[in-house]
N, C-alpha and C positions, 0 to 999 in steps of 0.2 A: 133448751131442748137438746135431745141427742143429736139432731141434725146440725145444730149450731156448734156443739162441741166437735163433731166430726169435721165440720167446715173449718174450724179453728185449727184442728190438728193437721188437716191437709195443707192449710196455708203455711203453717209453721214448718212443714216439711218441704215446701216448694223450692225454696232457695237451695237447700241441701241437695235436692234432687237435680236442680239445674247445674250445680257445681259438678256433680258426678256425670251428668249427661253431656255437658259442654266443658270438658277439662281445659286447662290453660292452653293447650296446643291446638284445639279445634276451633279456630276462628275462621270466619268467612270474609270474603271480599278483602283479603290482604290485611286484616287488622292484626296487629301484634301488641296491643295495649295490655299491660298486666296491671291488675288491681289487687289490693289486699281485701279479703272478704271479712268484714266484721262479724261478730257473733250475732245471732238473731235475738231480738228482744223477747221472743216467745220461747226460746230454747235455752237451756243451760249450755255452758261452754263444752261440757262433756258430750252432750247430745249432738251439738253441731259438728263435732269432729268424728263421730261414729256413724255407721249406717243407721238410717232412720228406722224407728221401730215398726213402721208400716211395711217395710221390705223384708220378706221372709228369706230364708236361706235358699229357697228354690227360685227366687226372683233372678232374672238374668243380670249379669254384671253390666250396668249401663256404661261404666267407664271403658270397659273393654269394647263394648259396641261402638262407642264414640271414636275410639282409637282405630277400630277396624275400617270405618267408613268416613272419610273426610272429603268434603266437597272440594273440587279443584277450583282454582281461581277463575277459570274460563266459564264456569257455570255448571249446572247439573245436567248432565246428558243422560241419555237412556242407558248407556253402558255403566255410568257411575251409579245410576239408580239400582241396577241389577247387582253391582258389586257391593253396594251399601244399602241393604233393605231397610235400615232404620233412619235414613235421611228424612224421609217423609214424616216419620213419627217425631223426630226432633224438631222439624219445621212446624209441625202442628203444636208441639209443646210450647214453642216460642210464642205462637199466635195466641194460644189459649191462656198462657201465662200473662201476656200483655192485656188481653181482654179482661182477665180476672183482676189484674191490678187496676185497670181503669174503673171497673165496677166498684172496687173498694175505695178508690179516690172519690168517686161520686158519693158514696155513703159517708165518707169522712167529712164531706162538705156540710152535712147536717149538724146543727148545734146539739151537743150532748146535753142530756137532762141532768146527769149526776156526775160527781167528781170522778168516780170510778170509770164511767163511760168516757170521760175526757182523757184519762190516762190510757185507756184502751185505744182511743182514736190516735193518740200520739204514737203509741207503739206500732199500730198498724201502718201509719204513714212512714215511720222509720223503716219498717220491713219492706214496704212497697218501694221506697226509694232505693234500697239495696237491690231489690229484684230488678227494677228497671235499669239500674246501672249495670247489672250483670247481663241483662238482655242486650243492651246497647253495646257493651264491650264485645260480646260474642258476634253481634250482627250490627255493624255501624249504620246500615241502611235504615234502622229503626230510630236513629237519633232525631231526625226531623219530626217524627210523630210523637216522640216522648218528650222532647225538650220543652215545648210550650206548657205541658202539664206540670213539669217540675218547676218551671219559672213561675207559673201561677201560684203553686203552693208556697214557693219561697216568698213571693210578694205578699201573700196573705199573712204568713208568719211574721215578716218584718213589719207589716202595717199594724198588726196587733201589738208588736213590741213598741213601736213608736206611739201608738195610741195610749199604751200604758205609761209611757214617759210623759206624754202631754197631760194625762189626767192625774198624775201623781202629785204635781206641784212641788215647789221647793227646789233647792239646789243640792242640799245634802253634801257639802264638802267639795263640790266642783267636779268636773269631768275627769280631771287628772288625779283626783284623790280617791277617797273611798266610795262605796256604793251609796249614792244619794237616795233621798226619799223619793225623788222623781224618776229614778232609774228602774227599768224593768228588770226584775230578778228572774233569771231562768231556772227552771228545774233541770234535772239530768236529761230527761227525754227530749225536752225542747232543744237543749244544746246539742244533743246527738243528732236530732233532725236537721238542724242548721248546718252542722258539720257534714252530714250526709249530702245535703244540697250542694255544699261547697265542693265536696269530692266529685259529685256528678258534673258540676261545671268544669272542674279542672280536667276531668277525663274526656269530656265531649264538647266543650265550648268551641274548640277549634273547628269542628265540623259544621257549626252553624254561625261561625264568626261572632261569638259572644265574648265580651270582656268580663272575666270572672274576678278581676281585681276588686271591683266594688263590693262584691259579696265577702271576699276575704277581709277587706278593710272594715266592713261593718262588724263582723264577728270578732276578729283579733284586735280590732281597735276599740270600738265603742262597747260591745257586749262584754268582752273580757275585762275592760277597764272598770266596769261596774260590778262584775261578778267574780273577781279574783279570790274572794274570801269564801265562796260557796264550794264545798268539797266535791260535790257531784259534778259540777260544771268544770272545775279545774281538772278533775280526773279524766273526764272525757276529752278535754282539750289537749292535755299533755299526752294522753295515750294516742290520740289521733296524730299529733305532731311526731311522735316517736315512730309510729307505724308508717307514716307517709313522708318521712324526713327527706328521703332521696328525691321524691317527686317535688316536694315543696322547695327544696334547694335548687333543683334544676329548672323548674318551670314557673316559679313565682318569686315574689320578693317578701313573702310572709316572714321568714326567719330573719332576714336582714333588716326588715323595716319595723316589725313589731316585737323584737326581742325585749325592749323595755317592759312591755306588758306581760310577756311570758316570765320575765324575771320577777315581776310582782308576785306571780303564783309561787315561785320558788321562795321568795322572801317571806311570804305569809305562811307557807306550809313547808318549811325546810326539811322536816323529818320524812315527809311523804314523797317528795319529788326528787331527791338527790340523785338516785340511780337513773331516772329518766333524763334529767338535765345533763348528766355526765355523757349521755349519748347525743344530746342536742347541741352542746356548747361548740363542738368542732364545726357544726354547720352555721353557727352564728359568725364565726371568724372568717371574714372575707376581706380582701384588700380595701374595700370602701368602708368597712365597719369595724376593723380590728381595733382601732384606738378607742372608739366609743364603747365597744364591748368590754375591753379591759378596764376602762374607767368605771363602767357600770358594775362589773364584778368586784372591783376593789371597794366600791361603795355599797355593796350588798347589805352589810349590817346597818349602814345609815339609811338605806331604802326601807328596811324592815322597821326602823324607828319612825320614819316618815309615815309609813302605812299605819302604824299604831296610832299616831296622832290623828291622821285623816279619818280613819275608821271610827275612832272614839268620838270625834266631833260630829260625824254623820249620824251616829246613833242618838245623839242628843238634840237633833233637830237643826244643827248647823247654825246656832246663834251663839254669839260670843259670850253673852251673859250666862247662858246655861252651861256652856263649856267651862268657863272659869269657875262657876259655882260648883260644878261637879269635880273639878280638879282641885278645889280647895282642900279636899280630904287627902290629896296626893301632892304635897308641896314640892316634891322633887320633879314634878312634871309640869308645873305651872309655866315655866319659861318656854317650853316647847309650844304649848297651846297659845300663849300670848304672841309668840312669833308667827304662828300659823295665821292669825287674824291681823297681823301688822302689815299694812300695804307695802312697807319698805322691805319686809322679809319674805312676803308671800311668793315673789318670783323664784326664790331659792327652792321652795317646796314644789312650785309648779314644774320646775326643771327636773327635780328629783323624781317626781311622780308622773312624768310625761308618758303618754300612751305609745308613742312611736319614736324611732330614732331618726337621725339625719338632721337634727336641729342644733348640732354642736357636740363636740366630744365631751367637754366638761365645763365647769364654771371656774372663775378665778377667785371665788369666795368660799372655797371648800372649808378652810379653817373656821370661818364664821358659821357655816352650816353645822359643822361638827360641834361647835360650842353650844349652839341652840339645842341640839339633840343629845348632848352629853349626859343629861340626867336620866335618859332612858336606857343607857348602856347595860344596866343590870337586869333588864327584863329577859325572861327565858327565850323568847323568840329571837331577840338580838344576839344573845349568847350562842344559840345554836347556829345562826347564820355566820357568826364570827368563827365558829369552829370549822365549818365546811367550806368557807370561801377560799382559803389557801389551796384546797384540793382543786377547785374549779379554775382558779387563776393559773395554777401549774398546768392544768389540762389545756387551757387556752394558749399558753405560751409554747407548750409542746406541739400544738397544732400549727402554730406559726413556724416552728422549726421544721416540722415534717414537710410543709409546703415549700420550704427552701426558696422563698421569694425574697430577693435582696431588698426590694423596695419595702416590703412589710417589715423585715428585720430592721431596716433603717428608720422606719417610723416608730417602732416599738421601743427601741433603745432609749431615746430621750424620755419617753413616758416612764420607764422604769426608774431612771435617776430622779425624775420629778416627783413621782408618787410614793417613793419609798420613805419620804419624810412627811407625807401628807396622808395619814390614815385615821380612820375613826378610832375614838379613844377607848379601845379595849386592849389592854396591855398584851395579853396572850395572842390576840389577833395580830397586833403589830409585829410581834416577834416572829410568828410563823410566816407572815407575808414577807418579811425581810429575808428569812432563810430561803424562801422559794425564789425571790428575785435574785438573790446572790448566787444561787446554784444555776439558775437559768442564764445569768449574765455570762458565765464561763461557756455555756453551750452555744450562746449566740456568737461569741467571738471564735469559737472553734469551727463553727459552720461557715462564718463569714469574717475572716481576719481583716478584710478591708474596712470594716466598720470603724476601726481605730483611727484611720486616716480621715475617713469621711466625717467623723464627729470629734475630731481632735480638739477643737476649740472648746466644745462643751465639756469634754473630759478634763481638759486642763483647768477650766473654771471650777469644776467640781472638786478636783484634787487640791486646788490652791487654798481652799478653805478648810482648815483643820477642824472646825466645828462640825463638819459633815460626818466625822467619825461617830459622834453621839447622835446626830440627827438621822443619818441613814443606816447606822449600824456598822459595827467594826468589820463584820464579815464581808458586807458589800463593798466597803471602802478598801479593804485589803485585796479583794478580788479585782477591783479596778486597778490597783497598783500592779498586781501580778500581770494583768492583761497588757499594761503599758510596757512592762519589762519583757514579756514573752513575744509580743507580736509587732513591736516597733523594729522590724528587721526587713531588709530587702528580700529575704527568703520568702516572706509572706506577702509583701506588697512592695513592688519596685518603686513606688512613689516616695518611699522613705529615704531621704538623702541625709548627708552628714548634718546639714543645718537643722533639719527637722528633728533628728535624733538628739542633737545638742539641746534643742528647745525643750524636749521632753525631760532630758536629764536635769535641766535647770529647775524645772518644777519639782521633781522628786528630791533634788538636793535641798532646795529651799524648805521643803516639808521636813526633811531630816533635821536641818538646823533649827527649825521652829520647834520640833518635838524636843530637841536637846535643851533649848532655852526654857521651854515650859517645864521640863523635868528639873532643871536647876532651880527654878523658882519655887517648885513644890515637889520635893522629893518623896513625899508620902503618897501622892496620887498622880502617877504619870498620865499624860494625855493619851499616849499610845501604848498598847500592850507589847509584851515581848514578841508575840506572834506577828503582830503587824510590823514591828521594826525588822524582824527577820525577813519578811516578804519585801519590805522596802529596801533593805540592804542587798538582797538577791537581785531585785530589779535594777538597782544602780550598777551592780557588777555586770549584769547582762548587757546593759547599754554601753558600759565602758569597753566591754570586749568587742563590740562592733565599731567603736570609734576610739581608737587607742590614745588619741590626744586627751581623752577625758580620764584616763587611768590615774594620773597623779591626783586629780581632784577627788575621785572616788576613794582612793586610798586614804587621803586626808580625812574625808568624811567618816569612813569606817573606823579610823583610828580614834577620832573624837567620840564616836558612839561607844567604843570599847572603853575608853578612858572614863567617860562619865558614868556608865552603867556598871563598871567593874566594882566601884566602891559603894554601890547602892545596897541597902539592907532590906529592900522590899522584894518579896517573892524570889528567893535565892535560886530555886531550881530553874525557873524561867530565865533569870538573869544569867546563870551559867550557860544555859543553852544558847542564849543570844550572843554572849561573848565568844563561845566556841564557833558559832556560825560566822561571826565577823572575822575571826582569825583565819578560818578556812578560806573565805573569799579574798582576804588580803594576800595570803600565800599564793592563791591561784592567779590573781591579777599581777603578781610580780613576775609571772612568766606569760607574757602576752600571747605567744603562739599557742600555749596550752589553753589559756583562757578562751581564745577564739574557738577552739575545737570543743571544749567542754561545755561552754555556755551557749553555743549555737549549733546544736546537732542538726543534721539535715532533716528535712520534712519526712523523708522515707523512714528514717530511724524513729521519729516520733510516732509514725503510723504503724510501726512494727513491721515494715516491709524490708526485712533484712534476714540474713542467714545466721542461724545460731548453731555454733559448734560446741558441744559439751566438753570436748577434750582440748579446747584451745587454752593457751597460757595467758590470756589477757587478764584474768583475775590476779595472777601472780605479778604481772607487770604493774597493774594499778595499785596493788598493795605496796610494792616497792616504791612506786612514785609517791604514794601517800606518806611513807616513812621518810623519804628524802625531803619532802616538803616540810614536814614537822621537825 
């Protein structure tokens, strides 16, 4: 009827009216809580941001009215009533709005007869929750009256969800995997209602001493674990996390505890969620979760492969016979399905598909897991995840750098050296990750040079194995050598004594002689490239300039390198560059006082904290010195 349509239009305008009547600054009783107002399910985004169509141009500006008369903290006195003639109207609007919401809640308790009516009930409950949240934010004294109603609605919704799980039967791939047959699948409106309840609890639970963690755990743990593949649910979830990320980070453990479930959403819908997760990743990175977050990001393509297997199995009824029969037409995926049902291999999938963090950073059988899922590497979803993972890993590492936490930097450095050789088997993915880790390695030591001394034993062990050049990538290996030559100095860390510097020199010297021996054994394919050898020679020269007793040994090593590579017929351009670099270092080291100055500039000079004179004759002096050296 026309009255019903008018009633619906008035209800859809009510929250927009309250937002304009009670702006963010007009709170009573000392409330300073700020909330993000979601769009109304009854109005489009455009309508919710513009004045309501029911307000004509002659209607008074309610925002200006609210700004004119704000109640004082001590209460409403007669003087304030005279100064603010609209305070009584606003108070009446609050009460009538509350009564109207309670009436709608009572009507929603009735069982709908048609599917369309059920959708309308859900949309009404969602809008009522937003309205009550707005009222309680404006007037915290209403929280004790409203909270029992919201709690009852939440209990009813969760009871219906658990009833759906109990009546569905079956397991459908397990709670840590895909959406099982017995799991309650939410639609968009139901997920939005549950998120609105959670937001209400987060905003007002403190006033009534209510623990909202249980509600958060139910949705972000159980519900999201079974509904990560439903686009409407994941869109609502990710949008909510992005909008409320500051509050979730400050007041809850959702982002630090349930990031594995959120990453399932990203792994399943990589094209849709990349921008949103680029905003969420910095909030995942905390001192207690940084290692697990980085491990999870590096395993994101592997997670996508695991979700493919779990989801496919759940769609087939979760029986091993049906799954293997269905996969018989896809012989390249039989190994993954067989491993999913193998009791010895299933714990690997359970950890990969875990719903929450805090149960270990990673597992020691990653190569085995990669081998089981290697046949799925060509699937489109895995390929897309492999393309975007380097961007997210770099973002997470930059977040660690920005926080400038020495403990976090010290935790992440061993992880980089460990995981650079343990990556899922997509070649382009491995190359991009190695580039990211190599670049961030330099940034880590630039921010915290003391890391070299703190992790010296691990770095020596890494550099002592020449096979790590191929396993970790030449760029990462050469950057590690450069770090040793650059920061093993008392200028950066006073703990570097002559004995320690000599120990680092011995490692680099052994590496140089091993590379020479390998080159002599196979002159057609050198173990180390000319670029890496140039970095190695420079690092040896820098160490020798700080401990002049090592200069004769370094000169001998450089001479042998020049002698062996000068007669090489492979890559003559790079060979000539390497021989030229070795000769320059030899000439510099023959003048120890010059070598100390040139190879170890003060930190202020490195940071550009110096005076530059464009008419100075230093260039002429350096040119003359260069001619005399040659």
